[in-house]
C-alpha positions, 0 to 999 in steps of 0.5 A: 793165193788161189788167184796166183796158183790159178794163173801159175797153172794156166801160164804153165799150160800155155808156156812150158812145163819148165816155165811152170815149174819155175813159176811155182817155185817162185810163188812158193818162195 
């Protein structure tokens, strides 16, 4: 979903690169 990707990107920038990587991995799974 575009919305999920956008939220994941924003969350990654707000939190940390590691957290963003984990979120992306979870979204793609």
